[in-house]
Each structure stands twice: as structure tokens, then as C-alpha cells.
N, C-alpha and C positions, 0 to 999 in steps of 0.2 A: 897643669895640662888642661887645655880647653878641649871638651869633647861634645859630640852629639850622640843622642841615644834614639834609636829607631826600633819600635816593636813591629811585628808583622813584616820583617825585613826580607823574608824568603821569597816573596812574590808580590805581584800587583803594585799598588801605590806605595807600600812600604819599601819595596825593592827599588822602585824608581826614585824615591826620596833619598835613599842612600847614595845612589849614583849622582844625583843632582847636587846634593850637599858637598860631595867630594869634588865635583867639577867647579862648583861656584865658590866655595870657601877655601879649597886647597889645604895645604899644611900650615899656612900662616895664621888663619883664624881658628881652624879646627884641626887639632893634631891627631885625633883618633875618633873613630865612629864605633860605638858599641851597637852591635846588631843582634836583635833578639827574635827568635822564632823556634819552632819545634824541629825543623828540618836542617840539621847542621850541614849536610852536603850542599844544600842550596845556598847557605850562607857562605860556605867556603868558595863557591863559584864567584862570589862577588869580589873577592880579593883582586882578581885580575882586571876588574872593571872600574876600580876606584883608586885614585892616586893618593889616598889617605889610608894609613894603617887601620885595620879593623880588629876589634875584640869580639870574638864569636861567643855568644851566650845562647846555647841551644836549650831554651826553656819553654815549657808548656805553661803559659800564664794562668791557666785555669786551676793549676795546682798551687796550694798555698806555699809550699816549700820553694817554689820558683822565686817568689818575692823575697824570701829569706836569702837566697843565693845572690840576687841583685843587690840587696841591702848590704850584704857582706862584702861584695866586690867594691861597692861605693865607699864603704868605710875604710877598707884596706888601702885603696888607691887615692882616695880623696880628690877626685877630679873636679874641675869647674865645668858644670854642664851649661852649655850655651844654648843648645837646642834639644828639645824633647818632642818626638813625633810619635803619638799613639796611633798606630795604623793597624794593629791586630784586630781581627774581627771576621765574622762570617754571617751569612744569611741563608734562609731557607724559604722557598715558596710554598704556599698552601695554607689552608685554613688551620686555625688552632686545633690541635688534636690529630691532624693528618700526619704530621711527622712524629718521630719517637719522642718520648718524654725528655730524654737527655739531649736530644737534638735541639729542642726548644729552650730548655733551661740552660743549656750550654751557651746559647747565644747571649743570654743575660749575663752569665758568668764572664765570658770573654769580652763582649762589647761594652759592658758597664762595670762590673766588679773589678776585672783585671785592669781596666783603664784607670779607675779610681786608685787601685792599689799601686800601680806603677807611678802615677802622679804623686801620691803620698810619699812613696819611698824616695823619689828623685828630688822633690822640692827643696829639701834642706841643702842640696848640693848645687842648686841652680844659682847662677850669678845674677846680680841685678842687671836689668836691660836684656834678659834672656827672652827666649821665644818658646812657646808651647803650641803645637799644632795637634788638634784632636780630629781624627778622621770621622766625621759624622756623615750625613747624607741628606739629600733633598727629600728622602723618604720620611725624614723626621719632621718635615714641615706640617704634616697633618696625618691623621690615622690612615692606614693602608689595609683595607680588607684583602685577605689572601696573602698578606705580607705583614701581618699584625705584630708579631713579636719583634721582628727585625726593625720595623718602623718605630716601635715603641722604644727600643734600645737607643736608636739614633735621636729620638726626641729627648731622651735622657741626656745624651752626650751634648746636645745643643744647650739645654738648660744648665747643665753642669759647667760647660765652657763659659757661658755668659756670666754666671755668678763668680766663677774662679777668676775671670778676667778683672772683675771689679775688686775682688779681694787682693789681687796681686799688684794693683796700681801703685801702692806706695813703693814697691820695689821696681817699678817700671818693667814688669814682666808682662808681655802681651800674650794672651791666649786667643788663638784663632780657631774657630770651628769651620772645618773644611766640608762643604756641602755640595758635592757634585751630584749629577744625575747618574744614570748607568754609565759605567766606564769599561772599556775593552780590556778586561783583565781575567785572570783565572777564577775570579770570584764567581763567574757564571758557568764555569766548567765543573764545579764540584757537584756531588750528588745532592739533590734537593733543590738545585737551581736549574735543572734541565727541563722544567715544566713549561707550560705555555706562558711565556713572558709577554705582557701587553705590547702589541705592535707599535703603539705610539711612543713607548719608551725606547724601543729599538731605534727609532728615528733620531733620537738625541744622544745616542751612544758616543761617549767622548774618548779622546786619546789620553791615556794616563800621563804621558810626558807633558802635555799642555796643562792638564789639571794640576799636576805637582808644581810645575813652573809658576803658575799663577798663585798657587797656595803659598809658596815660599815668598813670592814678591809681596803678596797681600800681608803676610805675617810681618815682614820687614818694614812695611809701611804702617804697621800698628792697627790693622783692621781686625774687627771682631769676627767677621764672617768672610769666607772666600767661596763664592758661588760661581762656578764656571758655566759659560754659555748663555746666550740670550734666552733660550727656552727655559732654563732653570731659574734665571733671574726673574723672568715673567711669572713663573710658578711660585717663586718665593714672595713676590709682590701680591699675587692673588691670594695666597694663603694668609696674608696679613689684612687684606681688604674685605674679602668675601667670607660669609659663614662657611664653616667646614662642611656642614650638611649639604649645602648647595654644590660644593666642589666634589664631594663624594658621589653625588648623584650624576654629575657630569662625567666623572671618571668611570663609573659603572656603565654608562651609555657608550662611552668610547671603547671600553673593554668588550662589551657585547657586540658592538659593530665590528671590531677587529676579529673576534672569534667567529662571527658569522661569515665574514669575508674569507677568513682562513679555512673555514669548513667547506665553503663552496669551491675554493681553489683546490682543496684536497680531493673532493669528490670528482671534480673535473679532471684532475691529474690521474686519478685511479681509472676513470672511464676511458681516457685516452690510452693509458697503458694497456687496458683490456682489449681495446680495438686494435692496437698495434700488435699485440701478441697474437690475436686472431688472424690478422693479415699475414704475419710471419709464418704461422702454422699452415695457412692456405698455400703460400708460395712454396714452403718446404715440401709439402706432400702432393703438390700439383692438383689440389682439389678446388673446384670452383663452387660458387653458391648454387648454381644450377644443378650440379651433381648431388649436393647435399639435400636438396629438396626432393629430387627424383633420381635415385640411383640408376634407374633404367633409362634415363633420358638419352644418354650417349648411344646406347644400343638401339633405341627407337629411331634415332636420327640416322 
């Protein structure tokens, strides 16, 4: 039986990948999709959206016994894995030390350690000419102050993916590192991501459907990278051509400019709200400015 395995399948890019694999490959090429995530209820919801049978594996990949469960399932059923998509991961804004200890180390466990673990366990069951997609990020192109741990984990994924792609060439298994910029998913809704996200990154927020569609196409074409959007492609090129120190200085200036603009807009909005409230109170109580200055003015007139 030919299968696809998708981690992080309960939301975001992973969930979209399950839907698109089902629509694109149907039951002829992929007979079953194994979906992995912590939230079993969200995985169950996918059944009605995919024309391919799903095997639900509600696993927390940061726990070692989860890999044992996956390994046991693979040994018992001996499937032929055609596609592996490692999409599980999370991020947290803020300087190192601002978040809790386990929030920061957990990123490394899930984004790096679990990704390596799943790949290690699945590889013996992958067929020749298979495809592995690793969900990296454009954040991994260069260091990201204020996003340091997450960016470092994605730099690891990119490096790991490039090396693995070379190692698996004899089996004609292509490893594609998917490196989008910000994507409109639940990734930004979780606690720790609700901070001041740089305004210029909001301008290049991408549609997850388009990102996943391109990623699958690039993988089938044998590409080592899948970078969505002209903005991110330009950023990728700059990160190769220019010193990272120079790019970091430019990024800091853009962030400072965006925060200054945001601060001015916030101050202006608050001032307008104050004036509107003052006007409403004046109308409500029938009090005019003249009366406020001299309460006896009306009587004197």
C-alpha cells in the first residue's frame, strides 16, 4: 500500500498539505494518508475533506514514545511511503529569555529533534523516487534578532535538508526545503506570536493554499528549495549575495521605522477617541465650552 505521512496535520500548512495530496494523487497513487498531530479532533475533521482514507495518529512528537508508536505502526503494516511531509513546528516572538524556558527549548525539540526523528524512523519504509518535504522558513536564511530561536531551528532544517538530499540521491529520493515567508495560518494566533510583528513582513503574508501547491509542484520537479513569492525569492538571493551584518542593520532600520509609524498612528487614534468621547459627553449633557469656562455666563447673558 502506497501512503503519504504528514506531521503537523491538524492545522496550517500541514492540514493544507493533506487536503492537496488527497486531491492531487487520489486513491490511485496514494491509498492512505497517515496524519500526525496532538489534536485528534482536528485530525478527525479532515476525513470529510479528503477523498483518501486517513490513519489518525494523535501523537505529541516532542515525546520519545511517540516515535516508538510510529515505528511500531510502520513495522506492523509495512507500507510503501511515497511522500513524507514534516510540517510540525511552532515559533515564538521575543528576545532569548523573554519566553519561558520550555517554550524556547520546546521549539528546538519539535522543529529540529522531532523532524530528525520522524525522518529517521520513516526512511527505511520510503520507496525509491519518493519525496520528502521539510517545512523550513525564510527566517532560516539569516539570523533574526527577536526571533532568534525559531530562525535558528529553521536554519538547521535547511542545512539538514540540503545534506539529506545529497545522501538520498542514489535512491532518487528528493528532499525539498519549503521556505515561505509569513503565511496566513494559525501559526500567528498562538500565544507568543501575538506581539509586534514587523510591518514589512505583514506586507508579504502568503496564502497557505498557494504555498503548499507550489511546494508540491517544486518537489515533484526535483527542486531542493521551494520559495514562494517574489519578495521571499529576492530576500533569498540577497542573503546569498550580501553580508548578513549589512542585512541585519537594514532589517533593524525597517523595524524601527515601522514601530515609529505604528506608535504615531496609535497616539493619533487615542487622541481622536478622546476628542470624540469629549464631544459625545458635551452633546449628552447639553454643556457647551462657554459654560465650562464660566458657569455663570448664561445667567449673566
